N, C-alpha and C positions, 0 to 999 in steps of 0.2 A: 338422560332420560327423565330424571326427576323434574327438570325444567319443562320438558315437553308435556309430562303428565299434568303439571300445574297449568300449562297453557290450555290443555283440553278441559280441565276442571272449570276454567273461566269461560268456556265456549258453551253457550246455551243450546247448541244443536247436538251436543254429544252427551251420552250417558256412558261413562267409561267403567268397565270392569277390568282390573289389572292383575295379571299374573307376573310376578316379579319378586326379586329378593325383598326381605322385610325392610320396612322403613315407614316413616310418617307419611300418611297420604293426605292430600288436600280434601277439603270438604266436598262431598258429592262423588268421590271416586270409591268404588266398591272393591275390596280385596277379593281375589279369586284363588289365592294360593292357600293350600291346606297347611296346617302346622308342620306336618312332616316335610312337605315340599319346601316351606320357608326355611326350616332348619337346614336342609341339604343345600339350598341355594346360598344361605348365609355362610356355611362352611366353604363352599366353592369360592365365594367372594374373598374370604380370608386367605385362600390359597393363591389369589391373584387372577382367578378366572381361567377358562379353558385355553385361551390363546397362550397365556403365560405357562400353563402346565405343559402344553404341547412343545414349548421351547425348551423347558428344563427337564421334563419327565414325560416323554412322548407316550409311553404306555399308559401312565396315569391320565394323561390328557384324553386319550382315546376312550378309556373307560368312563371318564367324566362326560364326554360328549354323548356316548351311548346312553348313559343314565339320564342325561338331560332330555334326550329325545323320547325316552320312555315316559318320563314325568310329563312332558308336554303332550304326548299322545293321550295319557289319562286325563289331563286337564281339558284338552279340546273336546273329548267325548263327554266330560262332565258338564261343560259349559255350552250346552247345545241351544241356548235361547238367544245367542248373539245374532245381530243382523249382519255384521261384517267383522272379519278378522284383520286387525292391524298387527303385523308380525315384524319384529325387528330382527334382521339378519336372515339370509336365505336358508341356512341350515335348519332354522326353527320352523320352516314351512314343511319340512319333510314328513312329519307325522300327522298332518291334517287329515281329518276324516273326509270320506268321499260323500259330502252332503250338499254340494252345489253352492254353498254360501260364498259370497265374494271375498276376496283377499287383497289387502294392500301390504306389500312387503318392502321394507327399507333395505338398502344395500350400502355397505361400507367397503373401504378398500380391501380389507381382509377377505371379504366374500369373493372377490375376484380370484383369489388363490383357490378357493373351494371349487370353482368351476373347472379347474385343471385336474381334479381327482377323477379316476376312472369311474364311469357310470353315474357320476353326480348329476350331469345335465339331464340324463334320462330320468333319474329319480325325482328331480325337481319338476320336470315337465309332467310326470305322472301326478304329482301333488297339485299341479295347476289345471289339470284337465277337468272339463265339465263345470267350470266356475269362471266368473269374471275376475280378472287379475290385473292389478296395477303394480309394476315393479318400480320402486322409487329410489334410485341412487341419490346420494347426497352431494354428488358432483357431476358436472357435465361430461367429464372425460370418460366416465363409465357407461355412458348411454350407448355408444356404438357397439361395444362387445356384448352388452346385454341384449340389444336389439337383434344382433346376429344369432344369439343363442335362443331367445324366447319371443322375439317380436311377432311371430306368427300366431302366438296364443296369449299374449299379454300386451297391455299398453306399457310403454317405457316412459316414465314421467319423472325427470329429475326434480327433486324437492330439497331445497337448502334447509338445513337446521337453522334455528334461531340463535339469538344472542341475548343474554340477560341485560336488562337496562342499566345495571350497575356499571358495565363496561363503557357504555355511551356517556355515562355521567362523569368519567374520569376527566379531570382538568389538568392537562399537561403543563408543567412549568418549562421554562427554557432550559434545556439540558446544560449542565455545568461544563465549562470549558475543559476542566480537568479535575478528577479523572472522568473520562467519558465512559459511562456504564452501558454495556450491551447485555441483553438478557437472552438466555436460552431456556425454554420451559419444555421438558420432554421426559419421557421414560428413558432410563439409561440402559439402552441395548446398543449393540454394535450398529444395527441398521438405522435406529432412530437418531443416533449421534452422527453417523456418517463420518466425513472427514473433519468434523468440527475441531478436534484437538490438533490435528496435523496442520490444517490450514491456518489456525489461529495462533499457533505457537510463537511465530516471529512477530505477530502484530499486537500481542497483549503482554502484560506483565512488566512493562517498563515504568509504571506509575502514572502514565497519561491516559491509558485505556484499560478497562476492566471487563472481564467476562464473568457474569454471574449466572450460575447454572442451578436450575430448580427441577426436581422430579424424583420419583422413586427409582432406586437401583434394582432393576429387574434382571440384570446379568452382572456378574462380577466384572467391574470396570475400574481400571486404574485411572483415577482423575488426577491430572497434573497439578503440582502445587501452586501454579500461577492462576489456576481456575478457582473462583470463589464458589464452592459447591455448598448449597444450603439444604439439600435434601428436599423432600416434598414441601410444597407450599399451598396454602388454601387460596381460593379465589379472593377472599377478603384481604389477605396479606399482599397479594400482587396488586390489587386495586388501590390499596391504601399506601403501601410502602415502596413499591417498585415501579409500576407503570408510569406514575406522574413525572418522574425525572429521568427516565431511561432514554438513551439514544434511539433504541429500536429493538426489535425481536429478530433473533437469528435462528434459522432451522436449516440444517444441511442434511436432512434425513434422506436415506435411501430406502426407507420402509414403503410398503404398499399402502400409501395413504389414500384416504377418500377425500375428505375436505377437512383438514385439521382444525379442530375447534379452537385451539389456542391461537392460531393465526387469525381466525375471525374475531376473537375477543381482543387481541392486540390491535387489530385494525379499527375496531369499534372504539377503542380507547385512544385512537389517534397516533399509534406507533407505526413508523415505517417498518417494512419487512425486508430482511435479506435472506433469501432462500435458495436452495439448490434448484437447478433447472430440471424439473420433472413435471409430468402432466398435472398432478394434484396441486402443485404450487403455481404453475402457470395459469391454472383455472382461477386463482385468487389474485395474484400479484401482477399488476400492470407494470412491466419492466420500465423503469425510469419515471414512473408516475406515482405509484403507491409504495414503491420500494425497488428492489433489484433482484434479478435472477442471475445466478452465477454457476458456471460449470468448470471453473479452474481456480487455483489459488490466487492467480493474478486478478481475475475478475472479482473474486471475493474481496481482496484488498482494495481494489478500486471502488467497490460498492460501499465499504465502510468509510473510506475517505470522503466520498461524495456526500453521503448522508450525515456526515459530521459537520458539514457547512450549515450553519443555523437556518438560513433562509430555505435551503433545500430540504432540511429536516422538517421544518414546520409545514412547508407546502406538501410534502409527501404524506405526512401524518394527517393533514386536513383532508387530502384527497382519499386516503385510506378510510377515514371515518365516514366520509360522504358516500363512498362506494358501499360500505357495510350497511349503512342506514337504508340506502336505496335498494340494494340487491338482496339483502338478507333480512333486515328488520329484527324483530324480537321473537321470542318463543310463542307469543300469542299469534303473530303473523304466520309462523310455521304451522301451528295447529290449524289456523284458517286454511292454509294451503292444502293440508291433508283432508279437512272437512269437505272442501270442494271436490276432491277426488272421490271421497266416500259417496257423495251425492250422485256423481256420474255412474259409479259402480252399482249403486242401488236403483238407478233410474229415476231419481227424484227430479221432478220438473219444477223449476221456479215459476211462481205465479206471475 
């Protein structure tokens, strides 16, 4: 979100007022969070956020969700001079005041689970009534279910997030013949890891191929000793130290993904992708072109072997980078996509 805020700050058509956890703001962005709200949001971030709390302490997660909605309700009523609401995540639209002002709401993969809760669709439809609404999932695969739920009262417009230019600037070296380094960058949960350890066990650890794992441990997970686990890594570390000489990125997630940002960043850096076959991954990876989709241990092994052929690896990486640049672009491009939707919602006619 910090990248998107910076993109809006550079767009002359937007004057942004931001309600968010505390942090440095770009010039021209006005903070909307009170000191009390900022303190609470900061503490929530320290706990890992509501989704993490719901996994490890469901009762505490529900309390936090309720408190967030109450704070948002107060903030919406306090900030009544806005022209349009840009709301990230469906649940944050629930406490909107009935003031008729248009709304753009972004949708990620986790939001699709929200729609399965009893009465949730009805509550969201109530928040959307008597206003112009654009629902913007960040991946194409969410368009159909959102259209079925809200297409009669809202425009469903998929909008891809952007990619920081630093990833496009990565200059890949020819991956070394041995050891061949594959990267997995993910939060460590059972769903996010999927069958990564099980499928990789017989393929790694013999000295010729290495699996390097990065990310915070959000569930207690036994990491095998043949996995090189580095803990969380900053984007700068990945750009500088790992992406230039890696074979590619692996994700075998079973999580309800939207459009995984780490995959976009890896593609922008010219890395081929090996991913589990699921809608969110198939939305990004052209099987056999920018990487490989697999749904079995055998398919996974074949994908690794194929992408370790230098010519195949270079070609797939180049195709991945070209796709990212063409279809996704930067955060400035993303901000521009949203601004175009703002103009339609506000009825602004170009001269």
